[in-house]
C-alpha positions as a printed Julia matrix, in Angstrom:
917×3 Matrix{Float64}:
 58.37    8.14   94.15
 58.07    6.93   97.92
 56.22   10.2    98.8
 53.68    9.1    96.11
 53.41    5.36   96.86
 52.94    6.64  100.4
 50.38    8.59   98.96
 48.2     6.79   96.81
 48.92    3.06   98.25
 49.01    3.98  102.37
 49.41    1.22  104.87
 48.97    3.58  107.88
 47.99    7.35  108.43
 47.98    9.78  110.92
 45.25   12.65  111.25
 47.22   16.05  112.79
 45.01   18.31  114.27
 42.27   15.36  115.2
 39.21   16.58  117.11
 36.24   15.41  118.99
 34.74   18.52  118.16
 31.83   17.24  114.96
 32.56   20.91  112.86
 36.38   20.49  112.81
 37.93   19.2   109.52
 39.59   16.81  111.91
 36.66   15.1   113.4
 35.23   15.14  109.77
 38.36   12.83  108.73
 38.8    11.1   111.58
 34.9     9.71  110.65
 35.37    9.43  107.62
 38.62    6.97  107.99
 36.71    5.22  110.53
 33.65    4.55  108.12
 35.52    4.01  104.71
 36.76    0.68  107.4
 40.59    1.27  106.54
 42.39   -1.5   107.04
 45.74    0.23  108.82
 46.56    1.78  111.82
 44.64    5.63  112.19
 46.55    7.39  114.77
 45.28   10.87  115.87
 47.64   13.56  116.73
 46.06   16.37  118.93
 47.03   17.81  122.93
 43.73   18.29  123.89
 41.86   14.59  123.6
 43.26   11.39  124.71
 41.06    9.75  122.17
 39.37   10.39  119.22
 36.01    9.01  118.17
 37.34    5.86  120.36
 40.82    5.8   119.16
 43.62    6.37  121.1
 45.28    9.84  120.57
 49.04   11.18  120.69
 49.88   14.53  122.09
 52.57   15.19  119.76
 53.76   13.84  116.56
 57.46   12.57  117.81
 55.25   10.42  120.23
 53.76    8.49  117.82
 54.8     4.61  118.07
 55.69    4.44  114.12
 56.34    6.21  110.95
 52.93    6.84  109.24
 52.92    6.68  105.73
 50.1     9.6   105.48
 49.39   12.41  107.14
 46.33   14.25  106.91
 46.95   17.77  108.48
 43.6    19.3   109.8
 45.68   22.61  111.54
 45.6    26.35  110.86
 47.61   27.66  108.14
 49.74   29.37  110.62
 51.11   25.98  112.41
 51.7    23.91  108.96
 55.11   25.35  108.6
 56.3    23.79  111.75
 54.19   21.03  111.43
 55.21   19.67  108.45
 58.94   19.96  109.69
 57.85   17.76  112.55
 56.67   15.46  110.11
 59.8    15.61  108.04
 61.71   14.78  111.1
 59.47   11.68  112.29
 60.05   10.19  108.65
 56.79   10.69  106.87
 56.94   10.71  103.07
 53.8    12.61  102.18
 50.92   14.58  103.8
 48.03   16.33  102.66
 47.38   20.02  103.87
 43.69   20.85  104.23
 43.88   25.06  105.37
 43.27   27.37  102.7
 45.19   30.91  102.3
 48.96   29.22  102.71
 49.88   31.15   99.3
 49.7    35.04  100.19
 53.01   36.78  101.02
 53.7    37.38  104.94
 54.46   41.21  105.39
 57.98   42.21  107.27
 57.55   42.62  111.21
 58.99   46.35  110.0
 55.8    48.33  108.91
 57.88   50.88  107.33
 59.34   48.13  104.85
 58.21   47.21  101.41
 59.71   43.87  101.14
 57.96   40.65  101.54
 58.61   37.24  103.3
 58.35   33.92  101.52
 54.42   32.81  101.97
 53.52   30.65  104.86
 53.24   27.7   101.88
 56.67   28.69  100.03
 57.8    28.57  103.52
 55.95   24.82  104.43
 57.14   23.69  101.01
 60.81   24.56  101.57
 60.67   22.73  104.82
 59.19   19.38  103.03
 61.76   19.49  100.39
 64.38   19.38  102.87
 63.25   16.14  104.05
 62.1    14.48  100.88
 58.42   15.08  101.48
 55.69   15.24   99.0
 52.62   17.44   99.76
 49.07   17.46   98.45
 47.41   21.1    98.77
 47.05   23.52  100.78
 43.29   23.98  100.35
 43.1    20.46   99.67
 39.83   18.62  100.31
 41.59   15.7   100.93
 41.76   12.14   99.27
 39.66    9.08   98.54
 40.9     5.75   97.42
 37.75    3.67   97.25
 39.95    0.34   96.59
 41.85    0.41   99.84
 38.44    1.41  101.61
 40.61    4.96  101.98
 38.5     8.28  102.87
 41.32   10.54  103.51
 39.18   13.65  103.16
 36.51   16.21  104.95
 34.04   15.4   102.08
 30.5    14.4   103.69
 29.87   11.96  100.43
 32.32    8.94   99.86
 32.84    7.27   96.49
 32.16    3.97   95.19
 34.74    1.69   93.84
 35.16    2.11   90.23
 37.67    2.4    87.26
 37.55    6.52   86.65
 40.31    8.88   88.69
 39.29   12.21   89.17
 41.76   14.86   90.17
 40.4    18.38   91.13
 41.85   21.68   92.0
 38.37   22.78   93.24
 36.97   21.44   96.21
 33.47   22.54   96.02
 33.46   20.71   92.27
 34.81   17.1    94.19
 31.32   17.64   96.65
 29.21   18.15   93.37
 30.79   15.3    91.17
 30.65   12.96   94.17
 26.95   13.87   95.14
 26.2    12.95   91.05
 28.19   10.02   90.86
 26.23    8.47   94.12
 23.08    8.71   92.43
 24.15    7.27   89.14
 26.2     4.74   90.53
 29.64    5.44   89.21
 32.95    4.65   91.09
 36.46    5.6    91.0
 39.74    4.66   91.2
 40.92    7.38   92.71
 39.44   10.71   93.72
 41.93   13.57   94.87
 41.73   17.48   95.63
 44.68   19.3    94.9
 43.68   22.0    96.19
 46.6    24.92   95.37
 48.92   22.15   94.01
 52.13   23.57   95.71
 54.13   20.7    95.1
 52.7    17.08   93.68
 50.51   18.01   90.44
 48.96   16.91   87.63
 51.75   16.07   85.58
 52.78   13.43   88.64
 49.76   12.71   89.42
 49.44   11.63   85.65
 52.41    9.52   85.03
 51.34    7.44   88.66
 47.64    6.91   87.61
 48.38    5.69   83.96
 50.0     2.63   85.32
 47.61    2.2    87.67
 45.72   -1.61   86.97
 42.79    0.07   88.56
 42.35    3.25   86.53
 40.77    3.14   82.96
 40.3     6.96   82.74
 41.0     9.96   84.14
 39.15   13.16   84.74
 40.85   16.84   85.61
 39.64   19.87   86.82
 42.26   22.79   86.28
 41.95   25.99   87.17
 45.38   26.66   85.74
 48.89   24.74   85.21
 51.43   25.85   86.74
 54.78   23.75   84.59
 53.54   23.36   80.92
 56.44   21.19   79.69
 56.01   18.48   82.39
 52.16   19.54   82.12
 52.21   17.98   78.21
 54.89   15.7    78.39
 52.82   13.48   81.52
 49.43   14.05   79.5
 51.0    12.95   76.23
 52.55   10.2    77.52
 49.07    9.17   79.53
 46.69    9.72   76.77
 48.43    6.81   74.84
 46.76    4.41   77.48
 44.28    5.77   79.34
 41.35    8.18   78.06
 41.47   11.62   79.45
 38.81   14.16   80.02
 39.41   17.76   80.83
 37.02   20.18   82.64
 39.26   23.92   82.41
 38.13   26.59   84.24
 38.31   30.32   83.14
 37.23   29.99   79.92
 36.8    33.85   79.61
 39.23   37.21   80.61
 37.02   37.51   83.56
 36.92   33.72   84.73
 40.87   33.27   84.43
 41.41   36.44   86.39
 38.57   34.48   89.09
 41.38   31.35   88.74
 44.03   33.33   88.95
 42.79   34.5    92.91
 41.58   30.82   93.38
 44.94   29.1    93.05
 47.43   31.94   91.87
 48.14   30.7    88.54
 49.02   32.71   86.03
 46.85   33.98   83.35
 47.16   31.82   80.33
 44.79   32.06   76.63
 41.85   29.9    76.95
 42.4    28.94   73.68
 46.25   28.1    73.96
 44.79   25.61   76.91
 42.45   24.43   74.54
 45.18   23.95   71.94
 47.3    22.18   74.68
 44.37   19.64   75.49
 43.93   18.8    71.53
 47.5    18.51   71.24
 47.86   16.12   74.09
 45.51   13.5    72.76
 42.95   14.56   75.62
 39.27   15.7    75.43
 38.09   19.28   76.78
 34.28   19.75   78.02
 33.15   23.12   78.68
 30.71   22.49   81.76
 29.69   20.47   84.56
 26.65   19.45   82.72
 29.02   18.01   79.69
 31.64   16.49   82.6
 28.17   14.66   83.6
 27.6    13.24   80.5
 31.13   12.54   79.96
 31.91   10.24   83.34
 28.72    8.4    82.75
 30.39    8.1    79.13
 33.41    6.95   80.21
 32.37    4.62   83.01
 30.1     2.1    80.6
 31.33    2.38   76.96
 34.01    0.81   75.28
 36.92    2.33   73.21
 35.05    3.96   69.68
 35.84    1.64   66.49
 34.06    4.74   64.19
 32.05    7.76   64.29
 28.65    6.55   62.34
 25.49    6.31   64.69
 22.37    4.58   64.45
 19.19    5.97   66.45
 16.81    4.06   67.35
 13.25    5.43   68.48
  9.54    5.22   69.17
  9.24    8.92   68.49
  9.98   11.24   65.24
 10.2    14.63   67.1
 13.08   13.93   69.67
 15.32   11.91   66.91
 14.87   15.11   64.9
 16.46   16.56   67.76
 19.07   14.47   68.38
 20.09   14.21   64.2
 20.12   18.44   64.28
 22.61   18.23   67.76
 24.54   15.49   65.83
 24.43   17.73   62.6
 26.01   20.72   64.87
 28.55   19.12   66.43
 30.35   17.72   63.16
 28.69   13.91   64.08
 28.13   11.36   61.35
 24.44    9.53   60.92
 24.82    5.94   60.13
 23.44    4.82   56.57
 21.59    1.21   56.95
 22.55   -1.08   54.21
 19.74   -2.84   51.67
 19.71   -6.04   53.99
 19.18   -3.8    57.3
 16.33   -2.43   56.06
 15.0    -5.1    54.42
 15.1    -7.13   57.77
 13.71   -4.46   59.66
 11.05   -3.88   57.4
  9.76   -7.61   57.75
  9.11   -6.76   61.85
  8.14   -3.27   61.48
  4.56   -1.53   59.85
  5.19   -0.24   56.64
  4.99    3.33   57.52
  8.49    2.95   59.45
 11.28    5.32   58.42
 12.96    2.95   56.24
 16.19    4.96   57.11
 18.29    6.07   60.21
 16.8     7.99   62.65
 14.75    4.21   62.92
 11.64    5.15   63.63
  9.35    2.37   64.54
  6.32    4.27   65.57
  4.39    5.45   68.47
  2.63    2.33   68.62
  5.99    0.04   69.56
  5.87   -2.08   72.01
  8.02   -4.31   73.68
  9.0    -7.2    71.15
  9.23   -4.43   68.49
 12.0    -2.92   70.51
 13.79   -5.83   70.4
 13.22   -7.31   67.3
 15.18   -4.12   65.89
 17.84   -4.19   68.29
 18.84   -7.79   67.7
 18.5    -6.98   63.71
 20.79   -3.93   64.04
 23.38   -5.36   66.93
 23.48   -8.37   63.48
 24.59   -5.64   61.3
 28.24   -4.02   61.02
 26.08   -0.56   59.52
 27.15    1.72   62.64
 29.55    2.44   65.42
 27.41    3.4    68.16
 23.45    3.13   68.91
 21.25    5.48   70.63
 18.05    3.86   71.86
 15.59    6.53   72.29
 12.01    5.96   74.01
  9.23    8.61   75.0
  6.45    7.78   77.29
  4.19    4.88   76.04
  1.18    2.87   77.6
  1.62    0.07   75.12
  5.84    0.01   75.95
  5.86    1.28   79.5
  9.38    2.84   80.86
 10.76    0.02   83.36
  9.48   -2.72   81.86
 11.04   -2.02   78.35
 14.31   -1.11   79.86
 13.99   -4.4    81.62
 13.49   -6.14   78.69
 16.08   -4.26   76.52
 18.96   -4.86   78.88
 18.17   -8.78   79.0
 18.32   -8.12   74.88
 21.61   -6.27   74.97
 23.07   -8.92   77.15
 22.59  -11.93   75.67
 23.35  -10.63   72.35
 26.98  -12.13   71.31
 27.93   -8.71   69.39
 26.97   -5.68   71.79
 30.24   -5.29   73.18
 31.57   -4.51   69.59
 29.1    -1.26   69.9
 28.85    2.05   71.79
 25.19    1.84   73.13
 23.55    4.96   74.84
 20.16    5.32   75.88
 17.91    8.28   76.09
 14.71    7.37   78.17
 12.68   10.63   78.38
 10.27   12.19   81.23
 10.49   12.15   84.51
  9.49    9.54   87.3
  9.29    5.95   86.06
 11.5     7.29   82.95
 14.01    8.29   85.98
 13.73    4.27   87.57
 14.71    2.92   83.78
 17.56    5.41   83.38
 18.89    4.22   87.02
 18.1     0.67   85.77
 20.29    1.08   82.26
 22.91    2.46   84.21
 23.03   -0.21   86.58
 23.69   -2.5    83.86
 26.45   -0.63   82.52
 24.4     1.33   79.75
 24.75    5.08   80.28
 21.01    6.59   80.12
 20.62   10.27   79.29
 17.12   12.72   79.9
 17.4    14.56   76.95
 18.42   13.56   73.2
 20.8    16.62   73.4
 22.4    15.1    76.04
 22.83   11.79   74.73
 24.09   13.15   71.76
 26.79   15.28   74.04
 28.14   12.89   75.13
 28.47   10.23   72.39
 30.19   12.96   70.63
 32.83   13.48   73.44
 33.93    9.99   72.44
 33.72   10.61   68.7
 36.25   13.85   69.43
 38.44   12.02   71.92
 38.87    9.71   68.92
 39.61   12.1    66.47
 42.43   14.23   69.17
 44.17   10.16   69.39
 43.9     9.97   65.73
 45.99   13.66   65.66
 48.24   12.29   68.37
 49.01    9.19   66.35
 48.83   10.91   62.51
 52.07   10.61   60.49
 53.04   14.14   59.28
 54.21   14.17   55.2
 58.05   15.13   54.5
 58.97   18.36   53.73
 62.72   17.29   53.28
 65.98   18.7    55.38
 65.29   22.58   55.82
 67.25   24.63   53.85
 67.06   27.74   56.38
 69.54   30.14   57.03
 69.36   29.98   60.82
 73.36   31.44   60.93
 72.57   34.69   58.67
 68.74   35.37   60.61
 71.1    35.28   63.66
 73.66   37.97   62.32
 70.56   40.23   61.12
 68.88   39.95   64.76
 72.34   40.47   66.02
 73.12   43.02   64.69
 69.79   44.93   65.31
 70.31   44.53   68.81
 73.96   45.81   69.21
 71.99   49.12   67.64
 69.18   49.32   70.32
 66.62   48.13   67.87
 64.06   45.96   69.0
 60.42   46.72   67.44
 61.25   45.98   63.66
 58.56   46.85   61.07
 58.24   45.35   57.57
 61.42   46.75   55.87
 63.62   45.47   59.08
 61.99   41.99   59.37
 61.99   40.7    55.71
 65.3    39.51   55.6
 64.76   37.61   58.64
 61.62   36.3    56.7
 63.03   35.75   53.68
 66.0    33.56   55.61
 63.48   31.31   56.17
 61.78   31.06   52.37
 59.51   33.68   53.41
 57.83   36.05   50.2
 58.05   39.33   50.92
 56.67   42.74   49.38
 59.9    44.89   48.46
 59.96   48.18   50.28
 61.34   51.45   50.15
 62.02   53.78   52.99
 61.16   57.62   51.92
 61.31   60.29   54.5
 59.6    62.84   52.96
 56.78   63.35   50.63
 58.95   64.18   47.53
 61.3    61.29   48.01
 57.8    59.21   48.38
 56.76   60.32   45.21
 60.16   59.73   43.45
 60.04   56.13   44.78
 56.26   55.87   43.36
 57.71   56.66   40.05
 60.22   54.64   40.12
 58.64   50.91   41.05
 55.52   51.94   39.09
 52.02   52.43   40.47
 49.99   51.88   42.38
 51.57   52.05   45.84
 50.8    51.94   49.41
 52.3    54.62   51.87
 52.89   53.68   55.45
 53.58   55.75   58.5
 57.14   54.8    60.58
 56.81   56.0    63.99
 58.6    53.94   67.21
 55.84   55.63   69.36
 52.77   54.48   67.18
 53.02   50.75   67.29
 49.75   50.58   65.38
 49.0    52.91   62.33
 45.4    52.44   61.98
 45.0    54.58   64.92
 45.74   57.19   62.76
 44.87   55.99   59.45
 48.85   55.88   59.31
 47.95   53.09   56.17
 46.75   54.61   52.56
 46.46   51.95   49.64
 45.58   52.09   45.92
 47.65   55.77   45.22
 47.97   56.01   41.38
 49.42   58.98   40.76
 52.27   61.64   42.17
 49.66   64.32   43.0
 47.42   61.07   45.58
 50.77   59.96   47.25
 51.83   63.33   47.65
 48.58   64.41   49.43
 48.4    60.78   51.35
 51.72   61.41   52.77
 50.64   65.38   53.9
 47.37   63.91   55.59
 49.17   60.97   57.7
 51.74   63.54   58.96
 49.05   66.04   59.47
 47.23   63.37   61.36
 50.25   62.59   63.61
 50.76   66.45   64.48
 47.17   66.19   65.52
 46.65   63.11   67.81
 50.73   62.53   68.83
 52.27   65.7    68.45
 55.12   64.67   70.35
 56.05   61.14   68.65
 58.51   60.58   66.47
 58.47   60.15   62.84
 61.39   58.18   61.04
 59.51   58.32   57.69
 57.73   56.44   55.63
 57.38   52.92   54.0
 56.72   52.59   49.97
 55.53   49.56   48.31
 54.06   48.76   45.54
 50.3    47.4    46.15
 50.0    43.61   45.54
 47.72   42.17   42.99
 44.52   41.48   45.15
 42.52   40.13   42.6
 41.11   36.7    43.66
 43.15   36.73   46.7
 41.86   36.73   50.63
 43.91   38.45   53.76
 45.22   36.08   56.83
 46.48   37.21   59.73
 48.98   35.22   62.13
 50.92   36.38   64.8
 53.17   34.68   67.46
 51.96   35.25   71.16
 53.99   34.76   74.22
 51.61   32.58   76.6
 53.03   33.16   80.07
 52.26   29.56   80.42
 52.94   27.63   77.52
 55.52   30.03   75.88
 55.25   31.04   72.24
 52.07   29.73   70.34
 51.13   30.36   66.71
 47.69   32.1    66.65
 45.84   32.67   62.55
 43.3    34.31   61.51
 41.12   36.79   59.08
 42.82   39.81   58.79
 40.55   42.76   59.95
 40.86   45.69   62.26
 39.22   44.25   65.12
 41.25   41.26   65.52
 40.78   39.57   69.28
 43.08   36.95   70.12
 40.56   35.55   72.06
 38.04   35.23   69.48
 39.18   35.25   66.17
 42.17   33.45   66.4
 43.0    29.56   65.77
 45.68   28.32   67.99
 49.24   26.2    67.65
 51.66   25.04   69.97
 54.77   24.67   68.1
 57.19   22.54   67.1
 55.14   22.11   64.14
 55.07   19.34   61.11
 52.47   19.07   57.81
 50.35   17.03   59.77
 49.67   19.67   63.08
 49.79   22.55   60.98
 47.5    20.74   58.61
 45.37   19.91   62.01
 45.23   23.7    62.94
 44.28   24.73   59.12
 41.26   22.4    59.54
 40.15   23.49   62.54
 40.27   27.47   61.55
 37.94   26.43   58.55
 35.83   24.11   61.04
 34.93   27.22   63.67
 35.07   29.65   60.71
 38.53   31.72   62.08
 39.33   31.5    58.45
 36.62   31.1    55.45
 37.5    29.71   51.75
 35.98   32.38   49.89
 34.06   30.99   47.06
 34.47   33.74   45.29
 38.4    33.9    44.94
 41.24   31.16   44.37
 40.87   28.52   47.03
 43.67   28.75   49.72
 46.02   25.96   49.01
 45.96   24.16   52.26
 49.66   22.11   51.93
 51.13   25.61   51.0
 49.56   27.37   53.65
 50.75   24.44   56.35
 54.51   25.13   54.98
 54.2    28.59   55.69
 53.09   28.11   59.37
 55.93   25.35   59.49
 58.2    27.59   58.34
 56.98   30.21   61.21
 57.51   27.19   63.8
 60.96   26.84   63.03
 61.72   30.68   62.63
 60.35   31.21   66.74
 62.16   27.49   67.44
 65.58   29.0    66.17
 65.14   32.32   67.34
 64.42   32.91   70.76
 65.83   36.39   70.66
 61.93   36.87   68.7
 59.1    37.85   71.44
 56.37   38.39   69.14
 56.19   38.52   65.59
 52.94   40.22   63.37
 52.16   38.94   59.9
 48.99   41.38   59.05
 47.73   40.91   56.14
 49.5    37.61   54.27
 48.12   37.8    51.61
 46.84   34.14   49.76
 46.1    33.39   46.25
 46.05   29.66   45.62
 49.4    28.65   46.94
 50.91   32.27   46.48
 51.6    32.97   49.88
 53.08   36.78   50.48
 53.53   38.67   53.34
 52.86   42.72   52.71
 53.34   43.95   56.3
 54.71   42.17   59.23
 56.48   43.61   62.58
 59.1    41.69   65.19
 59.47   42.71   68.76
 63.21   41.37   69.65
 65.35   41.17   73.2
 68.64   39.42   73.76
 68.38   35.81   74.95
 70.53   34.17   77.25
 68.51   30.87   78.34
 68.03   27.68   77.11
 66.11   27.92   74.11
 64.29   24.85   74.47
 63.09   25.44   77.74
 61.19   28.33   76.99
 58.87   25.79   74.72
 55.7    23.66   75.74
 57.0    21.09   73.77
 60.52   20.2    73.34
 61.4    20.49   69.91
 63.76   18.44   67.7
 67.41   18.39   69.18
 69.23   19.09   66.01
 72.36   19.57   67.9
 72.66   15.84   68.8
 72.95   15.21   64.83
 76.4    13.96   64.01
 77.99   11.73   61.21
 79.66    8.57   61.82
 81.85    6.27   59.95
 81.72    2.5    59.59
 84.56   -0.55   59.62
 83.58   -0.66   56.01
 83.98    2.79   55.37
 80.64    3.76   54.74
 79.51    6.99   56.37
 76.31    7.27   57.84
 74.15   10.4    59.45
 73.21    9.79   63.69
 70.09   11.96   64.0
 67.17   11.62   66.56
 64.0     9.82   65.21
 61.4    12.16   63.58
 57.71   11.42   62.87
 58.06   11.61   59.36
 60.67    8.55   59.92
 57.59    6.05   59.93
 57.97    4.48   56.71
 61.79    4.1    57.21
 60.68    2.88   60.37
 58.49    0.22   58.78
 61.32   -0.64   56.11
 64.04   -1.13   58.76
 61.6    -3.2    60.99
 61.15   -5.28   58.21
 65.17   -6.08   57.36
 65.5    -7.33   61.22
 65.36  -11.24   61.25
 62.51  -12.72   63.01
 65.3   -14.29   66.05
 66.54  -10.84   66.19
 63.55   -9.04   66.73
 62.05  -11.98   69.3
 65.67  -10.71   71.29
 64.81   -7.13   71.39
 61.05   -7.58   72.06
 60.71  -10.91   74.07
 58.13  -12.2    71.81
 56.89  -12.45   68.06
 55.65   -9.06   66.58
 54.91   -9.76   63.12
 54.53   -6.47   61.3
 53.97   -3.8    63.28
 50.56   -1.48   62.02
 50.64    2.08   62.14
 49.74    2.75   65.64
 52.96    0.48   66.59
 55.46    2.5    64.49
 53.76    5.76   65.38
 54.72    5.29   69.29
 58.01    4.12   67.74
 58.82    7.45   65.58
 56.72   10.17   67.43
 58.28   10.29   70.86
 58.37   13.08   73.33
 62.3    14.54   73.36
 61.61   15.6    76.89
 61.43   12.15   78.13
 62.94    9.99   75.53
 65.15    9.44   72.77
 65.53    7.24   69.57
 68.67    7.83   67.94
 68.71    6.42   63.87
 71.66    5.48   61.97
 70.46    6.73   58.12
 72.79    6.09   55.4
 71.37    8.98   52.65
 69.7     8.77   49.77
 70.68    4.66   49.45
 67.55    3.93   47.89
 65.65    4.62   44.9
 61.75    4.24   45.24
 61.2     2.57   41.96
 57.18    4.28   42.57
 58.64    7.8    42.69
 61.9     7.02   41.15
 63.35    9.48   43.55
 66.24    8.55   46.36
 65.27    7.61   49.87
 67.54    7.6    53.09
 67.67    3.8    54.41
 67.83    3.16   58.4
 70.16    0.74   59.37
 69.9     1.1    63.33
 68.23    2.37   66.01
 69.04    3.42   69.85
 66.7     4.19   72.39
 66.44    5.92   75.58
 63.52    6.07   77.94
 63.81    8.3    81.27
 61.41    8.08   84.15
 59.53   11.67   84.9
 61.93   12.2    87.37
 65.22   12.04   84.74
 66.78    9.31   87.27
 66.65    6.44   85.47
 66.6     6.12   81.78
 66.18    2.03   80.37
 67.7     1.3    76.66
 67.72   -0.61   73.64
 69.63   -1.28   70.57
 68.35   -2.93   67.45
 70.82   -3.21   64.56
 69.8    -4.25   60.86
 70.6    -8.11   60.88
 72.69   -7.51   57.36
 74.96   -4.81   59.73
 76.24   -6.81   62.29
 79.91   -6.51   62.14
 80.41   -2.79   61.27
 80.71   -1.31   64.79
 77.06    0.15   64.49
 76.09   -1.2    67.47
 79.01    0.2    69.75
 78.37    3.68   68.13
 74.58    3.64   68.97
 75.9     2.29   72.63
 78.19    4.86   73.05
 75.75    7.33   71.29
 73.31    6.72   74.06
 75.79    6.95   76.59
 77.03   10.15   75.91
 73.43   11.46   75.86
 72.35   10.2    78.9
 75.74   11.73   80.78
 74.28   15.38   79.6
 70.74   14.39   80.4
 72.18   14.2    83.91
 70.61   10.73   84.14
 72.06    8.43   87.16
 71.97    5.27   85.56
 71.37    3.26   82.41
 69.53    0.16   82.53
 68.42   -2.24   80.15
 66.77   -6.05   79.94
 68.11   -8.86   77.55
 67.59  -12.74   76.77
 70.43  -14.98   77.71
 70.85  -15.92   74.37
 71.67  -12.21   73.06
 75.61  -12.19   73.51
 76.26   -9.96   71.15
 74.55   -7.38   73.58
 75.44   -8.56   76.32
 79.39   -8.67   75.56
 78.61   -5.03   73.94
 76.94   -3.76   77.48
 80.15   -5.36   79.11
 82.6    -3.96   77.05
 80.73    0.13   77.72
 80.78   -0.79   81.83
 77.43   -2.2    82.35
 77.35   -4.39   85.32
 75.41   -7.89   84.17
 73.05  -10.03   86.49
 72.2   -12.88   84.51
 68.56  -14.08   86.58
 68.02  -17.87   84.57
 65.04  -18.57   86.39
 63.57  -15.64   85.01
 65.34  -16.52   81.07
 66.61  -12.62   81.35
 69.44  -10.98   81.59
 69.68   -7.04   83.52
 71.99   -4.81   82.91
 73.1    -1.45   84.68
 75.71    1.78   84.41
 76.13    3.82   87.31
 76.72    7.31   85.24
 77.53    9.15   87.94
 80.82    9.63   90.37
 81.02    6.52   92.75
 80.8     8.41   95.66
 77.47    9.61   94.7
 76.27    5.96   93.3
 76.3     4.36   96.45
 73.42    6.56   97.53
 69.89    4.57   97.46
 68.44    4.42   94.27
 64.75    5.66   94.16
């Protein structure tokens, strides 16, 4: 973390390529540093000048009088490899590279060679790694840290102090946001242009900024992500304690290609980015207009308690526009209580709306506005309040704004609600909006932009709830993974890589899918014979390894009811193949009995391999013009029942699938269960590169795979690393035996364990809880328990010791598992250190469970390649201290602080002597 500290908390700076030419970046950076009144040494480096902007300059890096914390490199691209090496030799730990064009491959000097040397960017990064130096850029605009009075950028606009961090891959977006924020008096804690992000990226900055006391919210402008696993882990962790908004460019295929040219990142499906952002608990905005509205809301809002919006207005028309916008976005209009209506009726004209929106009529004066606002703030009928104002001679813009600001500041309950304002018009209305902004209340020019801002908060709250939702347990899976692997291995040994329905069917059935029986026929006569045996009506489908999409030649014929129809259909398929694909190989036909489609509907589910996020699940209506960019809802595995339900509900809300009223409605839990099975199948079987189920016949809770295809390839890597989110690590499951002979299952914790964990905590004494948490924690609520059970296996591990079927639930009369102990290890993002904690049920002490859990943790940390385990406990926790000493921890008692620190090196002694990060 030395490089990150040098970057975000520098005490001295050098500018390489400093210049007295006002048109050079090296001059703009120096002037910005001076105008920002940075308090540390500023050291220009240039062989051309003795001084730059009145500051003594140095001819080269070696002659610098001290090692600067941060270097801003303003030189041409071709010079930067050598400059980074010189900075590394000097001991500099962080540098910002402004030059563009460093990621273009360099041709060998031999013009006849087709090989390429590493790009300048790759060469520069290699030098930086050699000296443990961290880089921002290239193609960066620089860095602004307002709380440190630091403007190390070539931006023509600086940033005010504030609580929002902004990280962008685009310099142009940076200057646009800065210009707008200046006008709105909105400030920032950190403002950073990542550029091409060859080294430091979004993930590392999220990890750092989510611990920054000056940062309440984080905004990201993303062209592309390079390391999906690291990004998802960092985003999920940061989103638990910071509000994070994302503006992702490249929503279209053309836009994605442009983003690829801009930063060199891979092109991934925009819908997959959308799913990743929601899955991480962040909020996506679609354009700069929405981003501006979101920034203003974040700068002034408090966390939203609920979704009910009250609207107060002096004009009915604008309020109706606001209601329409709210309805279009799926928002909730607050319902006024009889008491609130009666109180408002006492001060408003009899013709007022008597409902929400609260129309206080066009002749409303300032006093009427104030009285209505006071009455609303006294109630609990809403969570957000939008105060609207149309130009009025009776209630002038500026005077009304000032009076309402005073009313809001004086009312004791104002901070319980989100207050938004919409002052329509220009001139004086613009001054009024600025007055509200300066007073801490977001102000919008149109009803639609105000509603958009409110719905950003609502959608963010929904994403956060999804992040914390406890899934329903579907019990331990009984999938026959071993048999599925045997099937796949046999197919690959026979050089079969593309599977049609009859070949994929045994694999699908290993995971409990209901499939339609399928027979193979070589010609029309055999197809007729099969049809006579299985009964009419039947379907016949072409088998050809050279024609992947049977619909191209009408290679599927349905509802055949006689032998003559079957014979004619088969001959027609063969004729079409001969006409359109004369060289195609034909492996016969598939014959299926027609499924009963009455009252059913057909869906399509695909597994797509995204170049950035790996395997993803797509779902939509089955149709001939399926377009994954437009027609599919997307989810990133692993899925549990809660996440699958979120996918289904989102698909219904966005029209990707429809509950058709004339048919038997889709059984949502049943469909969720099928999606969870698909998720587990692609996790267990990395050989599956693609899976296509279409159609899936859905009739209530009956889900039948009518047609499926699958692509398989040999896989030799780490099957979990191909996934953007690390799945449940089943490989860590094992049994253990206590001193009393009791056998327990030791396994990683699951999100479904929340009820078990709550019961477990209730069985731990107050004294033991105090020793574990250093305070009285009381009864843990859902949010706290969710943080304990919904962990990121890529960074954190919690092992639970479970007694199987040890308790009978009196309400359901079913046996339930019981958790008897928990051991945790939380590693830093660099996988260097892990902090551990162990808690055993108070009535289970003395049976050796603590030692079992400790050994499990130590072995796990060693397997992860961690270098140290650390822990902290109280001096009175003699059992924990003795257990740690027994395993080999060094103990450091700090009586003045009332703590005991424990440290265990996990590497060879010669390596452990290296300084810790």
